[in-house]
N, C-alpha and C positions, 0 to 999 in steps of 0.2 A: 613367840609373838614379836612382830616388828614394831618398834616403838619410835616416836619422835625424839630426835636427839637435839635439834635446834630449830627455832622459828625466826626467820628474818623477812618480815613482810610476807609476800606471796611465796617465798622460797623456804621450803622445809627440808631438813636433812634427816636421814635414817642411818644409824651406824651399824657396821659389821653385819651385813646381810647379803645373801646371794639369791634372794627370792624374786627380785624384780628384773625386768628386761627394759631396754631402752624404748622410750616413747609409749610405755605401757600406761593404761589408765588405772588410777588407784583411788581408794577412798581414804581420806585423811581424818584422824581424830574420831571422837565419840559421835560427832554430828555427821560423819561420813561426807566431808567436803570433797568435791571432785578435783582430782589433780592428775598430773602427767609426769612421768619420769623423764627428766631432761639431762641427767648426768649420772654416770656410774664410775666409781673408782674402787680400789681394793678396800678402802676404809668406809667411804660414804656413798649413799644413794641420794641424789638431789631431785627434789620433786617441786614442780611448779603448780601452785594451787590456784584454781580458777574462781575461788570465792573469797570473801573476807575472812582473814585468819584471826581476827580479834577473838580472844578467849581461848585460843589453842594453848595447850600446856605440854611441856616436855614429859614424855612417858606415855602419852596417849597412843593408841594403836594405829597402825597403817595397814589397810587391807589391799591385797593385790587382786586384779580381775583376770589377768592372763590374756587380755586383749588390748589392742591399741585404742587411743582416743578416736571414737567413731561417731558418724552421723547416722541417724535412722532415716532411711529413704523409703518412701511409700506414699500412697494417696493421703491427702490431708495437710501437705506442706504448703500448698498455694493458699493465699488469703490468710495465712497464719502469721503471727509475730513471735519471733524467737529472741532469746538473748544470745550471747557470743558462743555458748556451748550447746545450742539447740534445745533449750528448755522453753516450752510454750508459755509466754507471758500472760496470755488471757486465762489459761487454766490455773497458773500460779496465783493470779489475782483473786480468783474465786476462793482459794484456800487461805492465802495469807494477806490479802489486801494489796495496797500499793507498793509494798516493799517485799523483796524476795527473802524468805527465811533461809538461813544457812542449812545446807544439806538437802534442799528441796529436790526430790527425785521424782519428777513427774514425767511420764512418757512423752516423747517429742511429738508424736501424732496420736490423735484420739483413737483409743483401742475399741471404743464402744460404737463408734460411728459405722453405719452400714452402707456398703457400696453395691451398686448393681453391676455384678461382674459378668463379663462375657469371656469364655475360654477361647483362646486363639490357636490351640493345638488339639490333636486327637491322640488316642492311645497308639503307641508304636512310633510316634514322631521322634526323630533324632534331634536333640537340642544341643547347641554349642553355647559357649559363654556369650551373653548379651542377647540371646534369642528371646523374643516376646512369647510368653505363654498365656497371659490373661490381660484384659483391659477393662477400664471402668471410667465413667465420667467423674472427674475430680471436681471441676467447677463447670458452670454452663458453657464455658468457652475452651476448656482444656480437657482433653481425654488423656487419662493416665495409662501408660503401658507398663505392665510388670515384666521385668527382664530377669533372665537367669544371671546369677553372679558370673563375672568373667572367668572365675577360677573353676567353674563347674561345667560338666557336659554329661550327657547320658540320654537314655531312651525313656520316653514317657510310658509309665506302667499303669497310671490311674489319673483320671481327671474328675473334678467335681462338676456337677450340672451347672449350667448358667443360672444365676440367681443372686440372692443378696447375702453378702459375707462381710465379716469384720476383717481388719488388717492382719490379725494374727491367726485367722482360720486357714487350715490347709486346703489349697484348691488344686494341687497337682503333686504327683509323686514321680520322681525319676530314678532310674537305676544306672549308676556309672559303670565303667568298664571293669571295675573290681567287684561288682556285684553289690555294692553298698547302696541302700535306698535313701534318697534325700527328699524330705517333705518341703514343698514350696508354699509360702504364704504370699500375701500381697506386699510385704515389705522386706527390706534387707538392711544390713549394716555395711558401712564403708569407712575405712580409716581416712580422717580428714586431711592428713598430710600427704596422702598418696594419690597422684593423678589417676583418674579412671582411664583404662586402656581404650584405644580406638583402632579401627581397621586401617585407616589411612588419614594423613593430614593433607587436605586439599589446598590448591592454590586459591588465594583470595581474589574474588572477582566481582563481588556485589557490595554496594555501599549500604551502610545503615542509614536509612533516610530518617532525618530528625525533624524536618519542617523548619529548621533554623537556617536562614539564608547564608550566614557567614560560615556555617559548618558544611552544609550540603554543597554549596557552590565553591567557596574559597578554600576551606580546610576540611575536606571530607574524611570520614572514618569508614573503614570497611567492616562488614560482618565478619566476626572472627578476629578483628583488629584490637589494638590497644591505644589508649589515649590518656594523657595526663592533663588535669586542669589545675595549674598552679596559680595561686593568687593570695595576696595579703588579706587581712581582716576587712570585711565589708565590701569585697570586690565582686561577690555574687557567685562563689563556687557552688554552694548548696542550691541556690536558685537555678543556676544553669543545669545542674544535675536533675533537679525536679522537672524542668522543662523537657529534658531529654527522656527521662523516665515516663513522662506523661505521653509524649508524642512520637517517640521513635518506633520504627516498624518491627521491633523484636516481638516474638510471641509471648515471652515471659520476662518480667523485670525482677532482678534480685537486688534489693536496696540494702546496703550494709551501712548502718550509722555507727561508725567506729570511733568512739571517744568524743563524739560531737555533743553539743548542748542538747539537753532534754527537750527544750521548746522547738528545736528544729525537727526532731523526730515526731513530736506532736503534730507539727504542721504537715509532715508527710502523711501521717495517719488520717488527719482530718480531710486534707485535700484529696487524697487518693480514694477515700470512701465516697466522697461527693462527686468526683469527676466521672463522667460517662465516656467510655472508650469509643471513639468515633467509628472504629472498625466493627465493633460488636454490639454497640448500644447497651453495653452492660457496665456496671461499676469497674473502675480500673483495678480494684483489689482482686477481681476474679482472675487476674493474671500476674499478681504481684506477691513476692515473698519479702517480708521485712525482717531484718536482723537488727535489733536495737541494742546497742551496747554503749550507753551514754557515758559522759565524762565522770559521773559519780558512781559508776559500777566498777567492780574489781578490775584493776589494771591488767592483770594477766589474761583475763577473758577477752580483752581487745585483740591480743595476739592471736587467739584462737578464732575470733569472729571472722576474720578474712578467709581463713582456711575452710571454715564451716560454710560460708557463703559460696565459695567457688566449688565446693563439693556438691552442694545442692544444684548449682548451675550445670555442672557436668552431668549429673544424673538426668536432668531434663533434656540436655543436649543429646544424650544417648538415645532418647526416644524420637529424635528427629526434629526437635524444636530449636528456634534461634533465641538465645538468651542474651540479655544485656545486663551487666553488673555495674552498679553505681557504688563505688567504695568511697565513703566520705568520713574520715579522710585518712589516707595512708600515712600522713605525718604523725597523727595520734597513735597509729599502730607502731610506727618507728619509735615513738617516745616510750611506748610500753616495752619494746625490745631493750631500749636504753636503760630503763629502770630495772628490769630483771637482770640485765648484764651487770649493772652496778652492784646489785645484791649478790651476784655470784662472784664479785671481785675480779671480773675479767679485765684485761688490758683495754682501755678505751681507745678508739680511733678519733677521727675528726669530730669536734664538738661533743665528745662524750658518747657518740653512737658506737655500737659494737663493730668490730672489724668485718663481721659477716653480714652487715646491712645490705650490701649490693647483692649477695647471693640469695638472701631471703626475698628481696624485691624481685629478682629475676625468677625465682621459683613461683611467685605469685603470677606475674605477667605472662610467663611462658605457658600457663595453663589455658590461655586464650587460644583461639584458632577455629578454622572452618574444617570440619571433620567428616569423614565417612565413618559412621558408627558400626559397631559389631553386628547390629541387626540389619545393616544394609541401607540405612537412611542417611540423609545429610543433615547435620546440625552444626551450630556454631555457638561459641561463647565470646562475647565482646566485653572487654574490661575498660571502664572509664573511671580512673582514680583521681580524686581531688588531692592536691598537695597544699599544705598551709605553711609556707615559709614565713618565719618571723620577720616582720618589717618589710614584707615583699622582697626579701633578698633571695633571688633565684640562684645565688652561688652557694647556698647552704647544701649539706650533703644529701638530704632526701630528694630535693629537686634535681640535683645534678646526677645522682645515681638512677633516678626514675627515667631521666632523659635517655639513658643508655639502653633502656629496655622497652621503650614505647616508640611508635612510629608516627604518633600524632601528638602535637604539643600545642595546647590552647592556652597561651599565656594571658591571664587576666590583668588588666591595667587599672591601677588605682585612679589615675586622672580621668579615664573614661567612665569608671563607676561613679566618681564624684560628680561628673557632668551628666549623670543619669543616662549614659549611653549603654544600653544592655542588649544582647550579651556583651560584657565588657572585654571581649577578646581582642587583643592587640594584633592587627593584621600584619604588622611589620616584623614582630618578634616571634609570632607563632608560625608553625609549619605543619604540613601533612606530607608523608612519604607515600601515600596511597594513590596519588593521581594517575600514575602510569598503570597500576594494577586495575584501576576502575575505568580507564578510558574506553574500553570496549562497551561496558555497560552504558556509559553516558551517550556514546554514539548511537547505541541501539534504542535506548529508552527516552532520551531527551533530545535527540537530533545530533547530526554530525557537527554542527557549528557550536554546540554547547561549550566545549572546552576552549574553542577559539574566543568566544565571548568572555569566558571566565578570565582568560589570559589578558585580554584587552583591559578589563576592569582592574585586574591586579596591577598591570603596567601603569595605569593612571594613578593608582594609590601610591605606588613606589615613586613615581615622578613627583607627586605632590609632597611626599615626605622629604625629598631632596630640595624642592623649591622652598619649603617652609624654613629650612636652615638659612637660606638667603634672606627670606622675608624677616626673620628674627633680627638680622644684622642691619638691613638697609630699608626695610618696609616694602609693602606690596606695590606702591605707586610707581616705582621705577621699572617694574617688570613689563615686558612687551605683552600685547593683548593675548597672544597665543598661550603664554604661561599663566596669565590671569584666568584664562578659560579653563586650563587644567585644574587650577586651585578651586574655581567655582564648581566645576563638574565633580571634583573629588568630594566636595561637600555634599552634593546631591547623592553620590554613592554612599557616603558615610551615614548621612541622616535618613535618606530615602530607601537604602537597600540593606546596609549592614546593621543598622539599629532596628530593633524589633520590639513590639509591644505585646507582652504576655497577656494583657488584660483585654485586648481587642479581638473579637471573634474571628476576623479574617486575617489577623496578623500574628496570632499566637502560633499557628501552624500554617505553613505556606507550601503547597505542592511544588514539585520540581518544575513542572511546566510553567507555572506562574513565575517562578524564579527566573527562568530563561527569558520569558517575555518581558519581565522588568528590565533585565540586562539589555535586551534588544532596544527598548524604548530609550533607555539612558544613552546607549551608544549611537542611536539614530540622532538624538539631540546633539551629541558631541560632534559627529561627522558633519551635520548641517551647519552647526555653529562654526566649525573650523573652516568650512567652505565659504561661509558668509564673511568671515574675517579676511580671507584671501581676496574677496570681491570688494573690500573696502568698507564693510559694515563695522561700526565701532563696538567695543565690548559693552559700552553703556546701553546701546540700542538692544543688544541681545539680552542683557539683564532686564531691561525695561519691558520685555515681552511678558514677563511673569511665568514663562514656561518652566523655569527651574523649580520654582516653588510649587508649581502644579504637579510636577513629576515626583517631587519629594512626597506628596500626599497620595500618590498613586496606590501605595500599599493599603491605604484605608478606603480609597474611593472605588477600587475595583474588587468586587467580591470574588472569592475563590471559585465560584461556579459560573462566573460570567466573563471568561477570559477573552471572548470576542471583542470586548470593549477596548482592548489594547490597540486594535486597528484604528479606532477613532483618534487615539492619542498620536499615533504615527502620522495620520492624515493631517491632524492639526499642526504638528511640528513642521511638516512639509509646506503647508499653506502659509504659515507665519513667516518662514524663512524665504519662501518664494516672493512674498510681498516685500520683505525687507530688502532683498537683493534687487528687485525691480525698482523700488524707491531710490536705492543707491545709484542704480544705472541712470535713472532720470535726472538725479541731482548732478551726476558727473557730466551728463550730456549738456546740461545748462551751463 
């Protein structure tokens, strides 16, 4: 019998045994706490325990399972809430109340729930890894496709009739080339640390439309892309992720609350259950999976929660869905790595983090991508990870290493957040490397001039940033009118375009076409004002028209379904400036 030799927080050691294999799932102690083998030497086997080890004693038994740490994949995942090791929190609450008892071993998905199954194959069909053999409606908006394990192939020798079945009922039998018969149910297991195979990794060419202007227009992210949202305390990381989860055009959202405060997860649960998805007119929870691993839960389970979340996302991607993962926050996950590394007495690297932090981060972000799946469909996993650097210090290891593996960097700014400018994404320090990949899509869907307008808007913001350095030194009064115009118009862009109100029905989500028309109106104002200045009109006269304030309010004044109203604004701008210029000509003539 294998027995505990030492207990050090979540790290348990077993002495003189050869029964365990690396990354094997084990049960530790009399209470059968869930653990994973993370180190094997001639003398010791080291186990990482995913539950509270309080009360564990030396000499208690350790049981091996012979299989790796795996996630259960099948219908019943969506709309559910799991902890970091895929235990269903709703079911656990029925058994033990608000707190999880040690050794709670509840099936990840409800084994008694009945699904209306349609068989997708016939007897004699040759199946390969990833082939669909059955399907059923999982929620009113998501159809679940049961796929053969990528490691299996064979000929169908028996199928069940279409009808109602539980997840563990056999619905199909196949015979492999060695004559062995395999019984197929509606669910399967998959090791959480192993990426699921795909037929082909495709080029990225479609954006993830979020309805947030600063993202869709200035700093876009692609479907199958990766993004980081770094920001100090109170800058709106969680709030930005909530907005993206609510409104982005992914089919399924996987929200991982990794080491965050319990009240934030509560907010997600409450808001998502109340919100109606505009595309389906159903509650948002019908296409959401929540993994809640709050700051008061066992630290080791944080480390697993990220891998559990991405495994669930890959499973639905293989069905041909587009998945967006919100990981909030990867800093807390890195802190869990640091704590376990310290317990293992490993040599620390920068700020105490383990030397393998970069490789672990890359393992996570590399599982994103736009794929052709084994069953011939197209699906994607987009990863958006929040980073919480202490004191908004972006030079710390987690932020710097994350930057290496993401192509989209949305840096949140403390001063913008404190000025109530949301999303508080700093447009000068943030960047997106997806513009070139998405240019074809924008030309086709938003018009050939979309990227040109975007560039002009960006140039004005860059110019304003440079001018503000001068203004800080000598004040704005000494600037020529052309430069005063740039500063005033940049304010229109900042307040009227980049700032967004999550509580306004027309501003919380803005379609791409409206974003383009807003840019057109702003740049029409800019070109007319520039022309008027060259005709001798003063900056005071331009400001006195009130047009700038009017265009700032355009985001509220024009509903998303009445875009034809933008023409009226363009006509008004033209008429006001024609009048100014003619008045100036008359005055000059006198």
